[in-house]
N, C-alpha and C positions, 0 to 999 in steps of 0.2 A: 504493500499499500504506499503511495506517495505520502511523506510525511508533511505534517504542518510545518513550514520552516520560517527562519528569520526573514524571507521574502516578504511576508506580510507587514512585518514590522518596517521593513524599508519602505513600503509603499504608505503604511500610514504616517510615518514621520515625514516622509516627502511631502505630504499633502498638508501637514500641521506646521511644519518648520518653514521660516521665511528663507531668501536666499543669504548668502553672504555669512557673515558680516563685511569681509572683504569684497570690494567692487571688482566688476568685470573690466572697469578702465575704458570703455567706449566713449565715455563723456568728453575724453582727451582728444578725441578724434574727430576732426570736423570736415565735413565736406562741403565744397565752396559751390554756392548755387550759380547756375547757368541759365542768364536770362535770356539767351538765345540757343534753346535746346536743339533746334533743327532736326525734329523727329516728330511723329505723329504716335499718338498713345497705340493705335493698333500694330504698330512696327515694332512695339516693345517685345523681346521674348527673354525667356528666364531659364531655358533649358541649359544644361551643362552635362559634366561627366567626371566621374573620379576613376582612375586606373582603367580609362576606357569603358567603364559603365556608364550608358546611357541613362542621365536622370532628367524627367520632365521639368522638373524645379529644384532650386538649390537647396532644399530643406530635408534633412534626415531626421526621423523619429529615433532619437537615439536610444541606445538601450536602457531597458527599465526593469524587467522582471520575467520569470520563468522559473519552471524547476519544483512545483509544487501545485498540489491540486487547487489550495486555497487562492492562488493568484491566476489561475487559468482564465477567468471571466476577464481579467483586466488585458490579458494578451488577446483574448478573441476582440475585445472593443479596439484594442490599437490596430490589430491586422484589418479590421472592418474599415477603420479611419483611414488605414493607409490605401486600402483597395479603392476607397471612394475618391480620395485626393489625389492619388497617384503618387503621393509621397515614398521615398525608399523608407525602409525601417531595419533596425538592429533588435534583435532577442537580448535578452539579460545574459548574464554567464550560463553556459551549459555544462558547467562541470557537474552539477547534481545529477543530470541525466548521463554522464559518461560514468559515474559511480553506481548509480541504479537507473537501469533501461527504463524502470517504471515511470520515471519522472520525465521521459522523453516527450509525451504526449502533449505536455503543456507548452511546448516548442513547436512540435509538429503541427500544431492546431494553426499557427501562424501561416503555414506554406498551405494548408487546406483551404483557409479562407481567403487567401489572396494568392491563388495559384500561378499569377502572371507578374507579379510585383517585384520589385528588387529587395532583396531580404539579405542583410549579414548576419553571420553566426558570430558567437562571442565565447572566448575563453580567457582566462587568467595567463600571465606569461610564465606560469610553472608548469603548464600543460605540456604534453610531449606532442609530437608531430602526428603520432597515430590518433591521439584524442583531437585534434585539430580537424584532422581528416573526418573523423567520426562526426564532429560538430558539424562540418559542412554539409556532410550526406544527409544527416538529420533531417534538414529543413530546405536542402537544395539550396544552398545559400550562393550568391555571386561572389561574395568575398566574407572574409574573416577579420572582427576587430580581435586584437588581442589587447587586453586593458590590463594597465599599471595602476596599482590603487596602494601603494604602501603606506601612505597616510591613514586610510580608512583601515588597513588591516591591522595596524599596531593599536588602534583605539579599540577595536573589536576583540571581545574577550577571547573569542574561539578563532582570531584570525591569525594568518601567518606571521612568522617572525624571522624567517630566512628568506632573503631578497637575492641571493646569490646567483650567479650565473644566468641571468634573465636575458641578457644579450644573445648568448650562445641557445639558449633556449628560443628564443625567437629566430635567430638565424637558421636554426633546424627546421622551425616550421615553414620558414619562408622556402626553403630548399625542397621540402616534402609536399607540397601541396599545391594545386594548379590553379588557385584563385589568388587573387591580390591579398595581401597581408595588409591590414589597417591598425597600425598602432595608436592607441588611445589612452591618454590619462583619464583620471576619473576625479577631477577637480582640484589639482593642484599644480598644473601647467607642465609643459615642455620647454627647456631651455635649449639655446642652440647647440651646445656641446652635445646633448644626448640625440638631438636631430641629426647631427653630423654622424653620431655613432650609427643609428639607424639607417640612414641613408647608405651607409658603408655595408651594410649586410643586405642590403636588397629590398628593404620595405617599401611598397609602393606608395602608402597614403599615411599620413600622420594627422591624428585628430588631437588638437593641442589641449583640449579637456582643461582649461583654467580655472582660476578663482572667480568667484561671483555668482555662481547659480547654485544648484542644489548642493549642499554641504555634508557630504558624507560622513566627515569627521563628526559633525554636530549630530548627525542621525544615530551613528554608533553611540556618542557621548549620551544621548538620549534613551537608545535601548538599553545600555549598561548603567543607567542611573549615575552618570560620571560628571562631574564637574572638570570643565576645560578652561584654561585661562585664555585671554584674548589673544596672545600670541599664537597659541596653538590653534584656536577657532579660525583664524586669519592667514594661516600658513599657506604658502604658495604663490604661485606667479599669475597676476591677473591676465585674464583671457586675451583681451587686445594685446598687452604687451608680449604673451607668448606666441602669439599669431606672428608678429613681425619677427620675434627672434627664431622661430621654425622656418619662416619664409625666407629669411636671411641665410640659413644653412642648406637647404634642400636643393637637390639637383633638377634640372628642368623637366626631367622624365617623372620626377615624383608630383603629389597632388598634396594639398593641405585641407582639411575640414577645421572647421574653428566651433567649438562649443565651450560652454561654461558660462551662464549667464546672459545669453543670447536670448533678449526678452521681447525686443520690439522690431518691426520691420525696418527702422532706422539702424539698428544693430545688424541685422543681415546684410544690409546694403553696405554699410562700413566694412564688415569682415570680408565680403567680396572684394571691394574696393582694393583692399590691404593685398590682395592676392590669392585668397583661398578659392576653392572651387564649389565649396558647400558649407553649410553649417549643421550643427546638431542641436536639437532642442528635443528636451524630454520633460522636464517638469512642467511647463505651460500646457503641454498636450495633456498630460496625464489628469492636471487639475480641471481643465475645461471640460474634459470627457466625464470627468466624476461628478463635476458641479452642473454641467449643462446638458448632459446626455449626447449621443451620438449626433443628432441633428443639430444641436447647438454648436457643437464642437465644428462641424462642417461649416457652419455659416462663419463662426469667430476665423476659421483656417482661409476662406473665401475672401473675407475682408482683409486679412494679414497680407495675403499674397496681391490683393490690389493696391496696398499701400506701398510694397516693395516696388511695384512699378511706378506707382507715383513719385517715389524719391529717384528712381531712375529716369525718369522724365526731367525732373528738377534739376538734374546735373548733366543732362544730356546724353544718356548713356542707353543705346539700342540694345546691347546684349549685356551678358555677364562678362564677356572679354572685353568689352568697351569700360566696365567699370574700373579695370586695372589701371588705364590712362587717365582717370579724372583726377583733378589735384585733391590733395587731402592735407590739411593742417594738423599737426600733432604738437599739443600742448602740454603743459604742467608736469605732473609726476611721472607721466609716459614718457615725455621728451626727455627728462632729465634721465630717468633709468636707461633709454636706448642709448643716449650720448654717452654715458659712462660704461656701456657696454660696447662701444666703438661701432654702432649702427646709426647711420646718417639719417635723420629724418627729414632734411631738405629735399630729399630725393622724391618724396611723396609730394610735397607743396609745390614741386616747379613740373610736374607733370603737364603735359602739353595737350590734353582733350580739348581745352578752349579754342587753342590755335588751329587744332583739326577741324572743328565744327564749323568755325568761322573763315577758313580758307577759301 
């Protein structure tokens, strides 16, 4: 019998707790209005791709849950939402189904309900290549997320305490399976140095997973009735900064996904303008489905997409690719951080989309 698991508690506290307390950092990133956008509304397109997997829109419903009977209804609703909106979707960690095949149904249901959708498998970096292959086959996944969550694990009473050898584990998975590997942090961010290391072993996609969104350290503290100090609760790299760090390090053949506190359509557009190919959103989708039902969630999402296109028009971007040439001014703490790290921010402010559209 599939055991009642901590997954239900994760969902409970994801709904109860606010984001943060550290901010995602998008308020330091400013897109410049284009009063001569030189495009028509109907010409705006938002299709994209990661690791050559076509996406009809730049939003991925990031990993939330799975692995226990008590959370299967949530995965069913998320799968239906993904099917009806055309969004890509990642399942939660499948390790419970690797250990106990009886748990696999809570993941397989996602593919059953969304047979033609883009779905990503998910495992931790401690997993073997054989486990990764099993996870992919379990749901017919087009790619697999390998998540990094040392911060969460060391707060969790039953969590891992040994994180050695993760890079070699990931490299073995990359070599073994025939779908792209997406390496994803779970709320503490990825820095330039680790992005370079991941690029060196053949990882195709990095999801920066920075601070500012759902805080799994806070969730584990709530589960364990622990009191964490402010420094621990705020630990990590703000998402927008992590995005620039990673984008400064990856090779041209790699793609970046931005997640962690992406909450508004403008956040999405800023993340794409930095150079990412897509964004990951989890908490907001879970909350709106829970509070407004599937129909309400669909309406919310349709308006969300419309606002993305509105911002694209206001900066003169026909496509996701165009967004990477619009000027962006980086200020405040983010500018100071990136400058201290040797990453020039003026390059973003000096981009030439205006000149192109007015030529």
